[in-house]
C-alpha atoms as an extended CHARMM CRD file, in Angstrom:
* protein
*
       114  EXT
         1         1  UNK       CA              0.0250000000       -0.4600000000        0.0000000000  PROA      1               0.0000000000
         2         2  UNK       CA              1.5310000000        3.6540000000       -0.8380000000  PROA      2               0.0000000000
         3         3  UNK       CA              1.7090000000        5.7840000000        2.1030000000  PROA      3               0.0000000000
         4         4  UNK       CA             -0.3670000000        8.5510000000        2.8650000000  PROA      4               0.0000000000
         5         5  UNK       CA              0.3220000000       11.8830000000        1.7680000000  PROA      5               0.0000000000
         6         6  UNK       CA              0.8820000000       14.5500000000        4.2490000000  PROA      6               0.0000000000
         7         7  UNK       CA             -2.6290000000       16.1850000000        2.7740000000  PROA      7               0.0000000000
         8         8  UNK       CA             -4.1420000000       13.2750000000        3.6070000000  PROA      8               0.0000000000
         9         9  UNK       CA             -3.0030000000       12.8790000000        7.1260000000  PROA      9               0.0000000000
        10        10  UNK       CA             -4.0750000000       16.4760000000        7.6560000000  PROA      10              0.0000000000
        11        11  UNK       CA             -7.5970000000       15.3470000000        6.1770000000  PROA      11              0.0000000000
        12        12  UNK       CA             -7.8410000000       12.5930000000        8.3260000000  PROA      12              0.0000000000
        13        13  UNK       CA             -7.2430000000       14.4330000000       11.3040000000  PROA      13              0.0000000000
        14        14  UNK       CA             -9.7440000000       17.1830000000       10.4780000000  PROA      14              0.0000000000
        15        15  UNK       CA            -12.1210000000       14.0560000000       10.0570000000  PROA      15              0.0000000000
        16        16  UNK       CA            -11.3430000000       13.0900000000       13.1310000000  PROA      16              0.0000000000
        17        17  UNK       CA            -12.5290000000       16.5270000000       14.8930000000  PROA      17              0.0000000000
        18        18  UNK       CA            -15.7580000000       16.8590000000       16.7070000000  PROA      18              0.0000000000
        19        19  UNK       CA            -17.6730000000       19.4450000000       15.0170000000  PROA      19              0.0000000000
        20        20  UNK       CA            -17.3730000000       22.1740000000       17.9150000000  PROA      20              0.0000000000
        21        21  UNK       CA            -13.3070000000       21.2670000000       17.8150000000  PROA      21              0.0000000000
        22        22  UNK       CA            -13.0800000000       21.7990000000       13.9330000000  PROA      22              0.0000000000
        23        23  UNK       CA            -15.1970000000       25.2650000000       14.6110000000  PROA      23              0.0000000000
        24        24  UNK       CA            -12.5410000000       26.3520000000       17.2690000000  PROA      24              0.0000000000
        25        25  UNK       CA             -9.8230000000       25.1180000000       14.5210000000  PROA      25              0.0000000000
        26        26  UNK       CA            -10.8470000000       27.4680000000       11.9740000000  PROA      26              0.0000000000
        27        27  UNK       CA            -11.3880000000       30.2090000000       14.0130000000  PROA      27              0.0000000000
        28        28  UNK       CA             -7.6230000000       29.9690000000       15.2180000000  PROA      28              0.0000000000
        29        29  UNK       CA             -7.0390000000       29.4660000000       11.3950000000  PROA      29              0.0000000000
        30        30  UNK       CA             -8.7290000000       32.7840000000       10.5060000000  PROA      30              0.0000000000
        31        31  UNK       CA             -7.3270000000       34.4500000000       13.1070000000  PROA      31              0.0000000000
        32        32  UNK       CA             -3.8290000000       34.1610000000       12.3760000000  PROA      32              0.0000000000
        33        33  UNK       CA             -1.6990000000       37.0560000000       11.6920000000  PROA      33              0.0000000000
        34        34  UNK       CA              1.2300000000       35.6810000000       10.1610000000  PROA      34              0.0000000000
        35        35  UNK       CA              1.2690000000       35.6840000000        6.0860000000  PROA      35              0.0000000000
        36        36  UNK       CA              0.1840000000       33.7200000000        4.2290000000  PROA      36              0.0000000000
        37        37  UNK       CA             -3.2870000000       34.0840000000        5.5020000000  PROA      37              0.0000000000
        38        38  UNK       CA             -6.4130000000       32.2610000000        4.9280000000  PROA      38              0.0000000000
        39        39  UNK       CA             -9.8090000000       34.2220000000        3.7740000000  PROA      39              0.0000000000
        40        40  UNK       CA            -12.9780000000       33.1080000000        5.4320000000  PROA      40              0.0000000000
        41        41  UNK       CA            -14.4440000000       32.4140000000        2.0450000000  PROA      41              0.0000000000
        42        42  UNK       CA            -11.5720000000       29.8630000000        1.2820000000  PROA      42              0.0000000000
        43        43  UNK       CA            -13.0020000000       27.3780000000        4.0540000000  PROA      43              0.0000000000
        44        44  UNK       CA            -16.6870000000       28.8310000000        4.9040000000  PROA      44              0.0000000000
        45        45  UNK       CA            -18.8800000000       25.7950000000        3.8480000000  PROA      45              0.0000000000
        46        46  UNK       CA            -16.2680000000       23.5960000000        2.9090000000  PROA      46              0.0000000000
        47        47  UNK       CA            -15.4210000000       19.7310000000        3.4880000000  PROA      47              0.0000000000
        48        48  UNK       CA            -12.6940000000       18.8710000000        5.9050000000  PROA      48              0.0000000000
        49        49  UNK       CA            -10.9460000000       17.1390000000        2.5940000000  PROA      49              0.0000000000
        50        50  UNK       CA            -11.2660000000       20.6760000000        1.0930000000  PROA      50              0.0000000000
        51        51  UNK       CA            -10.1600000000       22.2890000000        3.9880000000  PROA      51              0.0000000000
        52        52  UNK       CA             -7.0660000000       20.3220000000        3.9480000000  PROA      52              0.0000000000
        53        53  UNK       CA             -6.3420000000       21.5780000000        0.2490000000  PROA      53              0.0000000000
        54        54  UNK       CA             -6.5340000000       25.2950000000        1.5170000000  PROA      54              0.0000000000
        55        55  UNK       CA             -4.2130000000       24.1350000000        4.0720000000  PROA      55              0.0000000000
        56        56  UNK       CA             -1.4290000000       22.4110000000        1.7020000000  PROA      56              0.0000000000
        57        57  UNK       CA             -2.1650000000       25.0810000000       -1.0550000000  PROA      57              0.0000000000
        58        58  UNK       CA             -1.7320000000       28.0640000000        1.1710000000  PROA      58              0.0000000000
        59        59  UNK       CA              1.4010000000       26.9630000000        3.6910000000  PROA      59              0.0000000000
        60        60  UNK       CA              2.9640000000       23.7150000000        1.0790000000  PROA      60              0.0000000000
        61        61  UNK       CA              2.8310000000       20.2170000000        2.3180000000  PROA      61              0.0000000000
        62        62  UNK       CA              5.5930000000       20.7490000000        5.1290000000  PROA      62              0.0000000000
        63        63  UNK       CA              4.1630000000       23.9930000000        6.1760000000  PROA      63              0.0000000000
        64        64  UNK       CA              0.5380000000       22.8590000000        6.3460000000  PROA      64              0.0000000000
        65        65  UNK       CA              1.3940000000       20.0930000000        8.6610000000  PROA      65              0.0000000000
        66        66  UNK       CA              3.0420000000       22.3870000000       11.0620000000  PROA      66              0.0000000000
        67        67  UNK       CA              0.3020000000       24.8010000000       10.9880000000  PROA      67              0.0000000000
        68        68  UNK       CA             -2.1960000000       22.4240000000       11.5510000000  PROA      68              0.0000000000
        69        69  UNK       CA             -0.3550000000       21.1030000000       14.7890000000  PROA      69              0.0000000000
        70        70  UNK       CA              0.3570000000       24.6590000000       16.0670000000  PROA      70              0.0000000000
        71        71  UNK       CA             -3.5140000000       25.4460000000       15.4370000000  PROA      71              0.0000000000
        72        72  UNK       CA             -4.7010000000       22.3720000000       16.7580000000  PROA      72              0.0000000000
        73        73  UNK       CA             -2.8300000000       22.8370000000       20.0530000000  PROA      73              0.0000000000
        74        74  UNK       CA             -4.0780000000       26.6160000000       20.2430000000  PROA      74              0.0000000000
        75        75  UNK       CA             -7.2570000000       25.2350000000       20.1200000000  PROA      75              0.0000000000
        76        76  UNK       CA             -6.8850000000       22.5800000000       22.5330000000  PROA      76              0.0000000000
        77        77  UNK       CA             -6.9090000000       19.6140000000       20.7720000000  PROA      77              0.0000000000
        78        78  UNK       CA             -3.6890000000       18.6750000000       21.6800000000  PROA      78              0.0000000000
        79        79  UNK       CA             -4.1100000000       14.8360000000       21.1340000000  PROA      79              0.0000000000
        80        80  UNK       CA             -4.6790000000       15.4940000000       17.5640000000  PROA      80              0.0000000000
        81        81  UNK       CA             -1.7050000000       17.5290000000       16.6640000000  PROA      81              0.0000000000
        82        82  UNK       CA              0.1740000000       14.8790000000       18.7670000000  PROA      82              0.0000000000
        83        83  UNK       CA             -1.5550000000       12.2920000000       16.5680000000  PROA      83              0.0000000000
        84        84  UNK       CA             -0.3090000000       14.1980000000       13.1240000000  PROA      84              0.0000000000
        85        85  UNK       CA              2.7580000000       14.5320000000       13.9110000000  PROA      85              0.0000000000
        86        86  UNK       CA              3.1330000000       10.7400000000       14.3190000000  PROA      86              0.0000000000
        87        87  UNK       CA              0.8700000000        9.8990000000       11.4750000000  PROA      87              0.0000000000
        88        88  UNK       CA              3.1680000000       12.2290000000        9.3410000000  PROA      88              0.0000000000
        89        89  UNK       CA              6.5060000000       10.6380000000       10.6230000000  PROA      89              0.0000000000
        90        90  UNK       CA              4.8420000000        7.2840000000       10.0710000000  PROA      90              0.0000000000
        91        91  UNK       CA              4.6220000000        7.9940000000        6.4970000000  PROA      91              0.0000000000
        92        92  UNK       CA              7.8440000000        9.7690000000        6.1690000000  PROA      92              0.0000000000
        93        93  UNK       CA              9.4590000000        6.8210000000        7.6080000000  PROA      93              0.0000000000
        94        94  UNK       CA              7.7280000000        4.4810000000        5.2550000000  PROA      94              0.0000000000
        95        95  UNK       CA              8.5840000000        5.8730000000        2.2480000000  PROA      95              0.0000000000
        96        96  UNK       CA             11.9120000000        6.3830000000        3.2800000000  PROA      96              0.0000000000
        97        97  UNK       CA             12.6930000000        2.8290000000        4.1830000000  PROA      97              0.0000000000
        98        98  UNK       CA             14.5240000000        2.1100000000        0.4150000000  PROA      98              0.0000000000
        99        99  UNK       CA             17.9390000000        2.6900000000        2.5940000000  PROA      99              0.0000000000
       100       100  UNK       CA             18.3230000000        5.8600000000        0.4910000000  PROA      100             0.0000000000
       101       101  UNK       CA             20.3760000000        7.5600000000        3.6140000000  PROA      101             0.0000000000
       102       102  UNK       CA             22.5970000000        4.7360000000        3.5860000000  PROA      102             0.0000000000
       103       103  UNK       CA             23.5130000000        4.4950000000       -0.3870000000  PROA      103             0.0000000000
       104       104  UNK       CA             23.7600000000        8.7570000000       -0.2690000000  PROA      104             0.0000000000
       105       105  UNK       CA             26.2510000000        8.6330000000        3.0890000000  PROA      105             0.0000000000
       106       106  UNK       CA             28.2640000000        5.3400000000        1.0290000000  PROA      106             0.0000000000
       107       107  UNK       CA             28.3940000000        7.2480000000       -2.3050000000  PROA      107             0.0000000000
       108       108  UNK       CA             29.8300000000       10.3760000000       -0.2960000000  PROA      108             0.0000000000
       109       109  UNK       CA             32.0460000000        8.0570000000        1.2760000000  PROA      109             0.0000000000
       110       110  UNK       CA             33.4000000000        6.5820000000       -1.8690000000  PROA      110             0.0000000000
       111       111  UNK       CA             33.9150000000        9.9750000000       -3.5710000000  PROA      111             0.0000000000
       112       112  UNK       CA             35.7870000000       11.2950000000       -0.3690000000  PROA      112             0.0000000000
       113       113  UNK       CA             37.9120000000        8.3720000000       -0.6960000000  PROA      113             0.0000000000
       114       114  UNK       CA             38.9250000000        8.5050000000       -4.3180000000  PROA      114             0.0000000000
C-alpha cells in the first residue's frame, strides 16, 4: 500500500475532530496574523478534505503540517496534534525505508576516498 500524503494525513486529522473542535480550529486559522493568511471564503462551507487542500495550497505540504499542528494545540486539541505528527512521521519513515540514506552516505564516502 502506498504511503499517505501529508495532505491526506491532515484531512484524516480534521475528519477526526468533533464539530465544535473543527469550529475552534477554523477560528484559530482565520485569526492567524502571520502571512500567508487564509480568508474566510476559502474555508467557509467546505468539507474537511477541501480545508486540507486549502491548507496545503496556502502553506505547502510541510508548512501545512506545522500550521495544522500549531492551530490544533491552540484550539485545545493537543492529542489530535500529536496524532497528526506521528501519522506524518510514520508515513515519512515508510517512504524512506529503501535505504536511501545509507546509499547517499556510502556514495559520499566513496567519492571522498578517491
